[in-house]
C-alpha positions in Angstrom: 100.4 53.2 -37.3 103.0 55.5 -37.0 105.8 54.5 -34.6 107.8 56.9 -32.4 111.2 58.3 -33.7 112.4 59.5 -30.5 113.5 57.6 -27.5 112.4 58.9 -24.3 115.8 60.1 -23.4 116.1 62.2 -26.5 112.4 63.6 -25.4 113.6 64.8 -21.9 116.7 66.1 -23.1 115.0 68.3 -25.9 112.1 69.1 -23.2 114.7 70.2 -20.5 116.0 72.6 -22.7 113.1 75.0 -22.2 114.2 75.7 -18.7 116.2 78.6 -20.5 112.6 79.7 -22.4 110.7 79.7 -19.8 112.8 80.3 -16.5 115.0 83.1 -18.1 112.4 84.9 -19.4 110.7 84.3 -15.8 113.3 85.4 -13.9 114.1 89.0 -16.0 110.2 89.5 -16.1 109.5 88.9 -12.0 113.1 90.3 -10.8 115.0 92.6 -13.3 112.9 95.8 -13.1 113.0 95.4 -9.3 116.8 94.4 -9.3 117.5 97.9 -11.4 115.0 100.2 -9.1 115.4 98.8 -5.9 119.0 97.2 -6.2 121.1 99.1 -8.6 119.0 102.4 -8.0 118.0 103.6 -11.5 115.0 105.5 -11.9 111.8 103.3 -12.9 111.4 105.2 -16.0 114.8 105.2 -16.9 115.3 101.3 -16.1 112.4 100.3 -18.3 113.8 102.2 -21.1 117.0 100.5 -20.9 115.3 97.3 -21.5 113.4 98.5 -24.1 116.2 99.6 -26.2 117.5 96.2 -26.7 114.3 95.2 -27.8 114.8 97.4 -31.0 117.9 95.2 -31.9 115.6 92.2 -31.2 113.4 93.5 -33.9 116.1 92.9 -36.1 118.2 89.9 -34.6 115.2 87.7 -33.9 114.1 87.3 -38.1 117.3 87.7 -38.8 118.8 84.5 -36.8 115.6 82.9 -38.2 117.1 83.1 -41.7 120.4 82.5 -40.7 119.7 79.1 -38.9 117.4 78.3 -41.9 120.2 78.7 -44.3 122.5 76.8 -42.2 124.0 73.4 -43.0 126.4 71.4 -41.1 126.6 67.9 -40.0 125.0 68.7 -36.6 122.0 70.0 -38.6 120.7 73.9 -38.8 119.6 74.5 -35.3 121.6 72.7 -33.2 125.2 74.2 -33.5 123.7 77.6 -32.2 122.0 76.2 -29.3 125.2 74.7 -28.4 127.0 77.6 -28.6 124.6 79.8 -27.0 124.3 77.2 -24.0 128.0 78.2 -23.3 127.7 82.1 -24.0 124.7 82.3 -21.5 126.8 81.8 -18.5 128.8 84.9 -19.3 125.9 86.6 -20.2 123.8 86.1 -17.3 127.0 87.1 -15.1 127.0 90.5 -16.6 123.6 91.4 -16.5 123.2 91.0 -12.8 126.6 92.4 -11.5 125.8 94.3 -8.6 127.1 97.9 -9.7 124.7 100.0 -7.0 127.9 101.2 -5.5 129.1 103.2 -8.6 128.7 106.9 -8.5 127.4 107.8 -11.8 124.0 107.4 -12.3 124.7 107.4 -16.4 127.6 104.7 -16.1 124.7 102.6 -14.5 122.2 103.1 -17.2 125.1 102.5 -20.1 126.3 99.2 -18.4 122.8 98.1 -18.2 121.7 98.8 -21.7 125.1 97.3 -22.9 124.6 93.6 -20.7 121.2 93.3 -21.8 121.9 94.0 -25.3 124.5 91.3 -25.0 122.1 88.6 -23.1 119.4 89.8 -25.8 121.7 88.8 -28.5 122.7 85.2 -26.9 119.2 84.8 -26.4 118.2 85.2 -29.8 120.8 82.7 -30.7 119.4 80.4 -28.4 115.5 80.7 -28.9 115.2 80.9 -32.4 116.6 77.7 -33.3 115.3 76.1 -30.6 111.6 76.8 -31.2 112.1 76.1 -34.8 113.3 72.5 -33.5 110.1 72.0 -31.7 108.6 71.8 -35.0 111.5 69.5 -36.8 112.6 67.2 -34.0 109.7 64.6 -35.0 107.6 64.2 -37.9 104.7 62.3 -36.1 102.0 64.7 -35.2 101.2 62.7 -32.0 104.9 62.6 -31.0 105.2 66.0 -31.7 102.2 67.5 -29.6 103.7 64.8 -26.5 107.2 66.1 -26.5 106.0 70.2 -26.7 103.5 69.5 -23.9 106.5 67.8 -22.2 108.7 71.0 -22.8 105.8 72.9 -21.9 105.9 71.1 -18.4 109.7 71.7 -18.1 109.1 75.3 -19.4 106.5 75.8 -16.2 108.7 74.2 -13.6 111.5 76.4 -14.6 109.1 79.4 -14.1 108.4 78.1 -10.6 112.1 77.7 -9.8 113.2 81.0 -11.6 110.7 83.2 -10.0 110.0 81.3 -6.6 113.9 81.2 -5.6 114.7 84.7 -6.8 111.6 86.3 -5.3 113.0 84.6 -2.0 116.6 85.6 -2.6 115.3 89.2 -3.0 113.1 89.0 0.1 115.6 88.3 2.2 118.2 90.4 0.7 116.0 93.3 1.6 115.3 91.8 5.1 119.2 92.3 5.5 120.0 88.6 6.0 121.9 88.3 3.1 124.6 90.7 1.1 124.5 91.6 -2.3 127.5 89.4 -2.9 125.4 86.1 -2.1 122.5 87.7 -4.3 124.7 87.8 -7.1 126.3 84.5 -6.8 122.9 82.6 -6.7 121.2 84.9 -9.4 124.0 85.9 -12.0 126.3 82.9 -11.8 123.7 79.9 -10.6 121.1 80.5 -12.6 123.6 81.2 -15.7 124.9 77.8 -15.2 121.6 76.1 -14.6 120.3 77.4 -17.9 123.2 76.3 -19.8 123.8 72.7 -19.0 120.6 71.5 -20.9 121.3 73.7 -24.1 124.6 72.2 -24.5 123.2 68.8 -23.8 120.6 69.4 -26.6 123.4 70.4 -29.1 125.4 67.5 -28.4 122.4 64.5 -28.1 119.5 65.3 -30.1 118.6 64.9 -33.9 116.7 67.1 -36.4 114.2 64.9 -38.6 112.7 67.3 -41.2 114.1 67.3 -44.8 116.3 70.1 -45.3 115.6 71.7 -48.4 118.1 72.1 -50.9 117.5 75.9 -51.7 118.4 78.5 -49.2 116.2 81.9 -48.1 117.6 85.2 -49.2 118.4 87.9 -46.9 115.6 90.2 -47.7 112.8 92.1 -45.9 110.2 90.1 -47.4 111.8 86.7 -46.6 111.4 88.0 -42.8 107.8 88.9 -43.1 106.9 85.9 -45.2 105.3 83.8 -42.5 102.8 86.8 -41.6 101.2 86.2 -45.2 99.9 82.9 -43.8 96.5 84.0 -42.2 96.4 80.7 -39.7 100.5 82.1 -38.4 98.9 85.2 -38.0 96.2 84.4 -35.8 98.8 82.5 -33.7 100.9 85.6 -33.4 97.7 87.7 -32.0 96.8 85.2 -29.7 100.9 84.8 -28.6 101.0 88.2 -28.2 98.0 88.8 -25.9 99.0 85.6 -23.8 103.0 86.6 -23.4 102.1 90.3 -22.4 99.4 89.6 -20.0 101.6 86.9 -18.4 104.8 89.4 -18.4 102.6 92.0 -17.1 101.5 89.7 -13.8 105.1 88.8 -13.6 106.5 91.8 -13.4 103.9 93.4 -11.4 103.1 90.8 -8.6 106.0 91.6 -6.3 105.3 95.4 -6.3 101.8 94.4 -5.6 102.3 91.8 -2.8 105.1 93.9 -1.2 103.4 97.5 -1.1 99.5 97.0 -1.8 98.3 93.9 0.1 101.8 93.6 2.2 101.7 89.7 1.5 104.7 87.5 0.2 105.5 87.7 -3.5 106.9 84.0 -3.5 103.3 82.8 -2.2 101.7 84.9 -4.9 104.1 83.4 -7.9 104.1 79.6 -6.2 100.3 79.6 -6.0 100.0 80.9 -9.8 102.5 78.2 -10.9 101.4 75.5 -8.8 97.7 75.4 -10.3 99.4 75.7 -13.7 101.4 72.5 -13.1 98.2 71.0 -11.8 96.3 71.7 -15.2 99.2 70.3 -17.2 97.8 66.7 -17.0 94.4 67.6 -17.8 95.4 69.7 -21.0 97.8 66.8 -21.9 94.3 64.5 -22.3 92.4 67.3 -24.3 95.2 68.4 -26.7 94.9 65.6 -29.3 90.8 65.6 -28.6 89.8 69.1 -28.3 90.6 71.7 -30.8 93.5 73.8 -29.3 92.0 77.0 -29.9 89.4 75.8 -27.5 91.5 75.0 -24.7 93.0 78.5 -25.2 90.1 80.6 -24.5 87.8 78.5 -22.6 89.1 79.7 -19.4 89.7 83.2 -20.1 86.7 84.6 -18.5 87.5 83.1 -15.5 90.9 84.5 -15.4 89.7 88.1 -16.6 87.2 88.1 -13.7 89.6 86.5 -11.0 92.2 89.2 -11.7 89.6 92.2 -11.7 89.0 91.0 -8.5 93.0 90.9 -7.5 93.3 94.3 -8.8 90.3 95.7 -6.5 91.2 93.5 -3.6 91.1 95.6 -0.5 94.6 96.4 1.3 93.0 96.1 4.8 91.3 92.5 3.8 93.1 89.3 4.8 96.2 88.6 2.1 95.2 85.1 1.9 91.8 86.2 -0.3 94.3 87.9 -2.8 96.1 84.5 -3.1 92.7 82.7 -3.3 92.2 84.8 -6.3 95.5 84.5 -7.7 94.8 80.5 -8.1 91.4 81.5 -9.8 93.0 83.6 -12.2 95.6 80.9 -13.0 93.0 78.2 -13.3 91.5 80.3 -16.1 94.8 81.2 -17.8 96.2 77.8 -18.1 95.3 76.8 -21.4 95.9 80.2 -23.2 99.5 79.9 -21.3 100.3 76.5 -22.9 98.7 76.6 -26.3 100.6 78.8 -28.6 103.6 76.8 -28.6 101.3 73.9 -29.1 99.7 75.4 -32.2 103.0 76.5 -33.5 104.0 73.4 -35.4 100.7 73.4 -37.0 100.7 76.9 -38.2 104.3 76.1 -39.8 102.2 73.0 -41.6 99.7 75.6 -42.8 102.8 77.9 -44.1 104.1 75.0 -45.9 101.4 74.3 -47.4 100.8 77.8 -49.0 104.6 79.0 -49.6 105.7 75.4 -50.9 108.5 75.8 -48.5 109.2 75.2 -44.8 111.1 78.5 -43.5 110.4 77.3 -39.7 113.5 79.6 -38.6 111.7 82.6 -40.1 108.4 81.6 -38.2 110.2 80.8 -35.2 112.0 84.3 -35.4 109.0 86.2 -35.5 107.3 84.0 -32.2 110.7 84.9 -30.4 110.7 88.3 -31.2 106.9 88.7 -29.9 107.8 87.0 -26.7 111.0 89.5 -26.1 108.6 92.2 -27.3 106.1 91.2 -24.9 108.5 91.5 -21.9 109.8 94.8 -22.8 106.1 96.2 -23.1 105.4 94.8 -19.6 108.2 96.3 -18.2 108.0 99.6 -19.6 104.3 99.8 -18.6 105.3 99.4 -15.0 108.3 101.5 -15.2 106.3 104.5 -16.7 103.4 103.7 -14.3 105.7 103.7 -11.2 107.6 106.9 -12.2 104.6 109.1 -13.0 102.3 107.9 -9.8 104.9 109.0 -7.7 106.9 105.4 -6.7 109.4 106.0 -3.9 112.5 104.2 -4.5 114.2 102.4 -1.3 117.3 103.7 0.2 120.0 101.9 2.2 118.1 103.7 5.3 114.6 102.8 4.0 114.4 99.2 2.8 110.8 99.2 2.4 109.5 102.7 1.9 105.6 103.3 2.4 104.3 104.1 -1.1 102.0 107.3 -1.8 98.4 106.4 -2.6 99.0 107.2 -6.1 101.6 104.8 -6.5 99.7 102.1 -4.9 96.6 103.2 -7.7 99.2 102.8 -10.5 100.6 99.3 -9.7 96.9 98.0 -9.3 96.2 99.8 -12.9 99.2 98.6 -14.5 99.0 95.2 -13.6 95.2 94.2 -13.4 93.6 96.8 -15.7 96.8 95.7 -18.6 95.8 91.8 -18.0 92.3 91.9 -18.2 92.3 93.9 -21.6 94.9 92.3 -23.5 93.2 88.6 -22.3 90.0 90.1 -23.3 91.2 90.4 -26.8 93.1 87.3 -26.5 89.5 85.7 -26.1 88.0 86.8 -29.2 90.8 86.4 -31.3 91.2 82.8 -30.6 87.5 82.2 -31.1 88.0 83.4 -34.7 91.3 81.2 -35.4 91.0 79.3 -38.6 93.0 76.1 -37.4 90.9 73.5 -36.1 92.4 69.7 -35.1 90.3 68.8 -38.5 91.9 71.7 -40.9 95.1 70.6 -39.3 94.6 67.0 -40.4 93.9 67.9 -43.8 96.6 70.4 -44.2 99.0 67.3 -43.1 97.2 65.3 -45.7 98.1 67.6 -48.7 101.7 68.2 -47.5 102.1 64.0 -47.8 100.1 64.2 -50.8 102.5 66.9 -52.5 105.2 64.7 -51.6 104.3 62.2 -54.4 102.1 63.9 -56.6 102.2 67.0 -58.6 99.3 69.6 -57.7 97.9 69.3 -61.4 98.0 65.5 -61.1 95.7 65.8 -58.0 92.2 64.0 -58.0 89.0 66.4 -58.6 88.0 65.6 -55.1 91.4 66.4 -53.9 91.7 69.6 -55.9 87.8 70.9 -54.6 88.8 69.9 -51.0 92.3 71.7 -51.8 90.2 75.1 -52.7 88.3 74.9 -49.7 90.9 74.6 -47.3 93.0 77.2 -48.8 89.9 79.5 -48.6 89.7 78.9 -44.8 93.1 78.8 -43.7 95.1 81.7 -46.2 
């Protein structure tokens, strides 16, 4: 029977690190677009484009960071030096990103500053996120422990998401109400959250271990090296599932504040708290199921409920009591919980499948593609919202009109951009997940042959093992 390799302290430190992965992304997804439009005063379409521009750099930096970390050889390992360095740099990145430049006279200067600081943040985020997600497949070689640690980090990620959506949304509400000034807003969001994200990353760099054997050969910096993981059918399926889930979540996060403030006149904090609270209640159930039920089933089973729930959120009449919209949000969260959690739980299994096919384990390349998808999803979500707000006639608040009445076209644009996009994407995710090739049984077979190949050359496999391997390859490659 396999014994755990990690002590509880190390498990908690590693899991704590995902306050950045879940929290920072959630904070930006919920707050950054409305910060640029309503606090800084940038045109919504231009604000969304400013965010999107940084993703062009991400298209290069995420896969590149995967190769760099795969090829790194230090006493601290391949991943931890970057997590430690990035943890220190995120303090500066956040401090710059949320600077209150609304008083600047030049709109062009605001846009240039927003692009520059977001590019810097994106670079720091890449330095952290790609090695951290790679480490999730290398922190232990025991499957059940790996599943447990990754579920634990996703619990932390969801808790961080709760903190980093609820607190900033409350800060935004009281700022718009005139209770606090922009300086307090900046100290909490720009400085406070930067420190909040940095501490666990520094601890990971200092107090965790990497346990997968590092290959002697290094990857070559070529385009084919970057895209090599996409040769693996199982990993391609996972990226489709992750893309649908992450864009859907970011669209919901970006839109719910606008929806709450302008469409149903409710509290963004209650909407977000309801969604995240239901997700947290689902964790113990999913944690029990993850080693017993195929992970893809956990992903797709609740999606019809989420889709129906969010259609009703989008159609909910403005004149009805807002409590009904809160309840429908809870229904959506209940159905969405499995999809929200499963992508990174499946990730180590997909890396195992890649190792079987590629005869190497370039975890950083796999992680780079996943991280790129996550960041691109956020940019796409924000771009959709920014353009929809612009073309539908969204009225920007001014100092004299903190919360203006929006025209009917803008209210319809908010409903469509949020609900229709979510429903379409999660419908696609449902069908993709049903066809996903990695079941628990197939993943067990993959790990069996990886262990067998450590001691036996493939040409020396038994006849039964060769037949079994060929069948497996047809299913997952």
